SEMIMI-566010 format. One record per residue (C-alpha): x, y, z; residue in three letters. Coordinates in nm, 4 decimals. Example, Ala and Ser with C-alpha at 12.3 -4.5 7.8 and 13.67 -1.06 7.14 Angstrom:
SEMIMI-566010
SITE       c1       c2       c3 guvex
SITE   1.2300  -0.4500   0.7800   ALA
SITE   1.3670  -0.1060   0.7140   SER
//
This chain:
SEMIMI-566010
SITE       c1       c2       c3 guvex
SITE  17.2742  11.1607  13.2374   MET
SITE  17.0276  11.2892  12.9753   ALA
SITE  16.7457  11.5103  13.0929   THR
SITE  16.3909  11.4351  12.9933   LYS
SITE  16.2427  11.6710  12.7371   LYS
SITE  15.9718  11.8736  12.9081   THR
SITE  15.8166  12.0602  12.6190   SER
SITE  15.5016  11.9391  12.4519   HIS
SITE  15.3903  11.9273  12.0885   ILE
SITE  15.0164  11.8923  12.0343   LEU
SITE  14.9349  11.5761  11.8403   ARG
SITE  14.5533  11.5884  11.8401   ASP
SITE  14.4782  11.6449  11.4709   GLU
SITE  14.1237  11.7664  11.5370   GLU
SITE  14.2410  12.0273  11.7867   GLN
SITE  14.5269  12.1319  11.5589   LEU
SITE  14.2821  12.1818  11.2720   ALA
SITE  14.0469  12.3881  11.4890   ALA
SITE  14.3305  12.6053  11.6219   ILE
SITE  14.4755  12.6544  11.2739   THR
SITE  14.1337  12.7509  11.1364   LYS
SITE  14.0868  13.0076  11.4137   ARG
SITE  14.4317  13.1588  11.3584   ILE
SITE  14.3767  13.1786  10.9821   LYS
SITE  14.0492  13.3597  11.0473   ARG
SITE  14.2302  13.6033  11.2783   ALA
SITE  14.4937  13.6540  11.0099   HIS
SITE  14.2207  13.7512  10.7636   GLY
SITE  14.0678  13.9860  11.0194   GLN
SITE  14.4065  14.1555  11.0638   MET
SITE  14.4160  14.2240  10.6897   GLY
SITE  14.0682  14.3731  10.7168   ALA
SITE  14.1837  14.5981  11.0027   ILE
SITE  14.4729  14.7264  10.7936   ILE
SITE  14.2353  14.8036  10.5072   ARG
SITE  13.9943  14.9765  10.7463   MET
SITE  14.2755  15.1965  10.8780   LEU
SITE  14.3888  15.2819  10.5254   GLU
SITE  14.0318  15.3609  10.4213   GLU
SITE  13.9753  15.5892  10.7183   GLY
SITE  13.6999  15.3828  10.8786   ARG
SITE  13.5597  15.4749  11.2185   SER
SITE  13.7485  15.3998  11.5374   CYS
SITE  13.4500  15.2029  11.6639   GLU
SITE  13.4509  14.9714  11.3613   ASP
SITE  13.8271  14.9222  11.3794   ILE
SITE  13.8360  14.8550  11.7526   VAL
SITE  13.5472  14.6089  11.7176   THR
SITE  13.7528  14.4138  11.4637   GLN
SITE  14.0633  14.4365  11.6841   MET
SITE  13.8660  14.2939  11.9754   ALA
SITE  13.7475  14.0065  11.7549   ALA
SITE  14.1067  13.9300  11.6537   VAL
SITE  14.2261  13.9417  12.0151   ALA
SITE  13.9487  13.7056  12.1214   LYS
SITE  14.0223  13.4640  11.8361   ALA
SITE  14.3943  13.4547  11.9150   VAL
SITE  14.3378  13.4143  12.2893   ASN
SITE  14.0815  13.1396  12.2327   THR
SITE  14.3268  12.9579  12.0066   ALA
SITE  14.5997  12.9903  12.2706   ALA
SITE  14.3731  12.8654  12.5508   PHE
SITE  14.2615  12.5743  12.3324   THR
SITE  14.6235  12.4871  12.2554   LEU
SITE  14.7169  12.4941  12.6230   ILE
SITE  14.4177  12.2898  12.7387   SER
SITE  14.4575  12.0286  12.4645   ALA
SITE  14.8301  12.0024  12.5412   SER
SITE  14.7595  11.9670  12.9110   LEU
SITE  14.5120  11.6871  12.8424   LYS
SITE  14.7638  11.5033  12.6256   GLU
SITE  15.0576  11.5353  12.8625   CYS
SITE  14.8569  11.4176  13.1623   ILE
SITE  14.7453  11.1121  12.9655   ALA
SITE  15.1033  11.0326  12.8576   ASP
SITE  15.2750  10.8115  13.1173   PRO
SITE  15.6153  10.8880  12.9596   GLU
SITE  15.5954  11.2639  13.0135   SER
SITE  15.7357  11.4633  13.3023   ASP
SITE  15.3828  11.5711  13.3888   THR
SITE  15.4697  11.7978  13.6810   ASP
SITE  15.7145  12.0052  13.4793   ASP
SITE  15.4921  12.0240  13.1716   ILE
SITE  15.1890  12.1221  13.3808   VAL
SITE  15.3950  12.3944  13.5500   ARG
SITE  15.5106  12.5274  13.2129   ARG
SITE  15.1601  12.5180  13.0645   LEU
SITE  15.0227  12.6982  13.3699   GLN
SITE  15.2851  12.9677  13.3167   LYS
SITE  15.1761  12.9992  12.9532   LEU
SITE  14.8124  13.0160  13.0612   PHE
SITE  14.8896  13.2961  13.3069   LEU
SITE  15.0825  13.4862  13.0409   SER
SITE  14.7514  13.5282  12.8572   LEU
SITE  14.5710  13.6760  13.1584   ALA
//
């Protein structure tokens, strides 16, 4: 007997675009942090940028989880209980 696949791939193009844009911005900020370190910038400036990157990445992750949760609950074919449990675990991993 085949088991039902319980992972989820986000299909909402608008959410995917928003998440991708946020991650690309964080990627650029990481490059800026490296340059700041190499240039000998102040700890305060560097940590401020690091905090911005952390917030951008976490926001992208939370958005991905919430959009995935919305999709899987709306999908009658999904094993909702298992997917919800797995997404909750992912959510808690960010806390």
